[in-house]
N, C-alpha and C positions, 0 to 999 in steps of 0.2 A: 480504311486505306493504308494506315500505318502497318497493320497486321499483315496485309497482303504483301507489302514490300519487304518485310523482315522475316517472315515465318515460312518454313517448309513443312515437311511431314513430321518432323521430330525436332525437339529443342531441349536443351538442358538449361534450367534457370535457377538462380539463387532466390531463396525465400527467407523472409525475416522470421524471427522467433514469434510465437503466438502465446501470450500469457493472459490469463483472466483473473478476475477478482470478484468475490461475493462479499456483501456487506450487510450488517444488521445494526440498526440503531436502537439502543436501549435507553428509553426515556428516563428510567430511574437513575441511570448513571450519566445522562446527558453526553453520551459518547458513542461513536461508531466503532464497531469491531469488524475487522476485515480478515479474509482468508484468501491468499493468492494461490494460483495453481498454473502449471505449465501445460499447455496443450501440445506445442511442438517447439523444438529447438530450431535455431537457424540451420538451414540445410540447402542442399542442391537436389533437385528432382529432374527426371527426364519425362517429358510429355510426348507421347506418341500418338499416331493416328489423328493428327491434328487437322481440324477444319476451321476455316476463317469465316467470320460473319455469318453465323448460323443461329438458329433459334434454340433456346433452352428454357423450358417452363413457359413457353409463349413469349419470351423476351429475347430480342436480338442481342447476342453476346459477340465479343470480338474474336475470341479463340475458344475452341472446344476440342478436347482431346482426352486421352486416357493416361492415368498413372496407375500401373498395375490393372486391377479390375475396377478402379474408381474413375468416375467422370471427373474431369478437371476443367474449370472454366476461368478464363481471364477476361475481366471487364475493364475497359479503359474509362477513366473519369477525367473530367476537366470542368471548368466553370460552365454551369448550365447543364451538365450531364452528371447527375448524382447516381448513387447506387440504388437500384429498385428494391423496394421492401421485400418483394418475393424472393430475391436472391439471398436475403439475410436469414430466411427461415424456409428453405426449400422442403417440400414434402418428401423428396427423395434424399435421404440423408447419406447415401453412399456416394458422396461427391465432395470435392474441394473447390472453393471459389476464392479467388483473390482479386482485388481491385488494384489497378496500376494508374496512379495519378500522372497526367501529362503536364501538370502545371509548371514543373521545373525543366521540361525538355527543351524549351526555347533557349533558356540561359545556358544549359549544358551544351547544346549544339554550338552556339556561338563561342563559348569558352574553348571548346575543342578545335574549332575551325581556326582560331587565332594561334593555337599552340602547335598544330600539326596539319598534315595534309590528308587526314582521314576522310573518307567519303561519307556522304550523308547516310547511306544505308549501313555503313560500319558503325557509325555513331548511334543510330537507332537500335541496331542489334545489341550493341554493348549496353545501352540503356536498359533495354528490356531484360537482358540476361543477368546483369550484375547490379543494377541500382536498387539497393534494399530500401532506401529512404522513400522511394516512390510507391512501394508495395504495402498493402495491408490485407490481412485476412478478413474475408467477408463471412465465410462459413468453413468450418472444419468438422469432419465426421466424428471426431472424438470430443468436441466441445461440450455437448449437452451432458454426456456421461460424466466427464470430469467436473463440470460445474455442479452437478448433483452431489458428487462425492465431497466437493469443497463445502457445500451447504451443510451436509451432514457433519463434517468435521468442525465447522464453525458452531453449529448447534451444540455439539458436545462441549466445546470450550465455554460457550455462554452459560450452559447449564451448570458448569462447575464454579461459576462466580458466586461469591457469598451474597445473599440478598441484602440490599441496601435499606436500612431503616428509614422510615418516613415520619417526619415531625409535622403532622397536620398539614400535609401537602407541601411543606417547605423542603426544598432539596438540601441535603447535607453537603457540606464542603469536603467531607471525608468519607468517600464511598467504601473504603476498605477498613473502616474502624473496627478494631477487634476487642475493645474493652467491654466487659460484661454490662456496665451501666450505661452503655451508649444509647440504648433505646428508652431509657427511663426519663420521666419528666424531671425538670430541675428541682421541683418541690419534693420529689421522692429521693433525691440524692442526699447522702449524708453530708452534714455541714462540715466545712473545712475547719480543722483545728487552727486556732490562732498561733502565730509564731511565738516561741518562748524566748525569753531574754537569757542568753547564754553568758557565762562568766569565763573569760580567758585570762591566761597568765603568761608573761614572758619569762622564759627560763634563763635569760641572760641578765635582765635587770630586775626580775621579780615583781614587776608592776602588774596589777590586775585591772581589767576593764570589762565592761558589759557591751554586748552587741546582739541585735536581733538576727543578724545573718548567721546561718548554720556554719558557714566557712570562717566566720570571724572577720576581723579587720586587722590592720597593721598595728603593731605596738606603738602607742602614742609617744613613747620615749625613743625606742630604737628605729622607729619608722620602717619596720621590716615584718614580713609574714613568716620568716624562716624559724623563729624561735618561740612562736606563740603556741599554746596548747589550751584546749577547753578543759576546765576543771569542774564544771557543773552549771547549774541554772540559778538565776536570781529570783525567779518566780516559781511557785509550786505548780506541779502538773495538774490539769483539770481532769 
């Protein structure tokens, strides 16, 4: 009924952008990797040869028309009237299908009535033509091709990731570890050398002291790091 009230043989309407995303979960990294792609930018199109309330794929649709050589369908949705699954995957891919949600129309209508003297039909026409928030793409003829390209691009990215080592089915906290010994058992790793006892001297007061820290500590007399220097080790190297 709404379509019959607002639509003639031709109409120009604004359409929202249409973006997609493919994703792959890599259990070895416990992370999803995504690749986004753009099917269509926000735009205005002209629908010609329009018919109202006719059948498409055996489904009653609200508006049927042409955009160039492509069929274009508008399907109104509201509570209790969802998008038929057949419209999401039509066998005829040379078409475009959008859904227009009428859920906000009631509030938009009364908000406009309070602010202006616009007629009901003017408000309906402006809603259908310009309201982007109410529209969603159901099917676009380029979607499947661009989705396939995005999957190939994501597969290339995933393939280039460095394989993550596995410690007896235990996940590592460091998936991009680059050290050569990362995949070796702890028993195979060389033992850490114990810290050596270094000898430091203060060039100001000539006092000497020992410390395990490689950076040394403050001079016990001057209480400063500025004038200390390491002069050797108190213990022999193993």
